[in-house]
C-alpha positions as CSV (number, residue, x, y, z in Angstrom):
1,X,-9.4,-51.7,-29.1
2,X,-12.7,-52.3,-30.8
3,X,-12.7,-50.2,-34.0
4,X,-16.4,-50.6,-34.7
5,X,-17.4,-49.4,-31.3
6,X,-15.0,-46.5,-31.5
7,X,-16.4,-45.6,-34.9
8,X,-20.0,-45.7,-33.5
9,X,-19.0,-43.6,-30.5
10,X,-17.3,-41.0,-32.8
11,X,-20.5,-40.8,-34.9
12,X,-22.5,-40.0,-31.7
13,X,-20.0,-37.3,-30.9
14,X,-20.5,-35.8,-34.4
15,X,-24.3,-35.8,-33.9
16,X,-23.8,-34.0,-30.5
17,X,-21.4,-31.5,-32.1
18,X,-24.0,-30.6,-34.7
19,X,-26.5,-29.8,-32.0
20,X,-23.9,-27.8,-30.1
21,X,-23.1,-25.9,-33.3
22,X,-26.8,-25.0,-33.7
23,X,-27.0,-23.8,-30.1
24,X,-23.8,-21.7,-30.6
25,X,-25.4,-20.1,-33.6
26,X,-28.5,-19.2,-31.5
27,X,-26.3,-17.9,-28.7
28,X,-24.4,-15.7,-31.1
29,X,-27.7,-14.1,-32.3
30,X,-28.6,-13.2,-28.7
31,X,-25.1,-11.8,-28.1
32,X,-25.4,-9.7,-31.3
33,X,-28.7,-8.3,-30.0
34,X,-27.2,-7.6,-26.5
35,X,-24.3,-5.8,-28.2
36,X,-26.7,-3.4,-29.9
37,X,-28.2,-2.6,-26.5
38,X,-24.8,-1.5,-25.1
39,X,-23.9,2.2,-25.4
40,X,-20.3,2.0,-24.0
41,X,-17.5,-0.5,-24.6
42,X,-17.1,-0.7,-20.8
43,X,-20.5,-2.5,-20.6
44,X,-19.1,-5.5,-22.5
45,X,-17.5,-7.2,-19.5
46,X,-19.6,-7.8,-16.4
47,X,-17.3,-9.6,-14.0
48,X,-20.0,-10.1,-11.4
49,X,-22.2,-11.8,-14.0
50,X,-19.3,-14.0,-15.3
51,X,-18.6,-15.1,-11.7
52,X,-22.2,-15.9,-11.1
53,X,-22.5,-18.0,-14.3
54,X,-19.3,-19.9,-13.5
55,X,-20.5,-20.6,-9.9
56,X,-23.9,-21.9,-11.3
57,X,-22.1,-24.1,-13.8
58,X,-20.0,-25.6,-11.0
59,X,-23.1,-26.4,-9.0
60,X,-24.9,-27.9,-11.9
61,X,-21.9,-29.9,-12.8
62,X,-21.6,-31.4,-9.3
63,X,-25.3,-32.1,-9.2
64,X,-25.2,-33.8,-12.6
65,X,-21.9,-35.7,-11.9
66,X,-19.9,-33.9,-14.6
67,X,-16.3,-32.9,-13.9
68,X,-16.7,-29.2,-12.9
69,X,-13.2,-28.4,-14.2
70,X,-14.3,-29.4,-17.7
71,X,-17.6,-27.5,-17.7
72,X,-16.1,-24.4,-16.2
73,X,-13.3,-24.4,-18.8
74,X,-15.8,-24.7,-21.6
75,X,-17.9,-21.9,-20.3
76,X,-15.0,-19.7,-19.5
77,X,-13.7,-20.1,-23.0
78,X,-17.1,-19.4,-24.5
79,X,-17.7,-16.3,-22.4
80,X,-14.3,-14.8,-23.2
81,X,-14.7,-15.7,-26.8
82,X,-17.9,-13.7,-26.9
83,X,-16.3,-10.9,-25.0
84,X,-13.6,-10.7,-27.8
85,X,-16.4,-10.9,-30.4
86,X,-18.2,-8.0,-28.8
87,X,-15.0,-5.9,-28.6
88,X,-14.3,-6.5,-32.3
89,X,-17.9,-5.6,-33.3
90,X,-18.7,-2.8,-30.9
91,X,-19.8,0.4,-32.5
92,X,-19.9,3.7,-30.5
93,X,-23.4,5.2,-30.3
């Protein structure tokens, strides 16, 4: 194992993680806005939309030669994380 190359690769991952964190912050703001638009708690989960997103992620993954199981797992986790966030923060109107 080449420790120097591993160290450099880990630094690259750290840079990418910082960019991902910034995008998650932006996504959270949009989710907060969407939550304010919803009148009923039942509007939080849209299974049709979730399935559509996951189907598109799979297509994009295959097209870009990324393991679709990895990307779908990431998106599924993110989607349901935000569903839980919305459920915790929903206020009846």
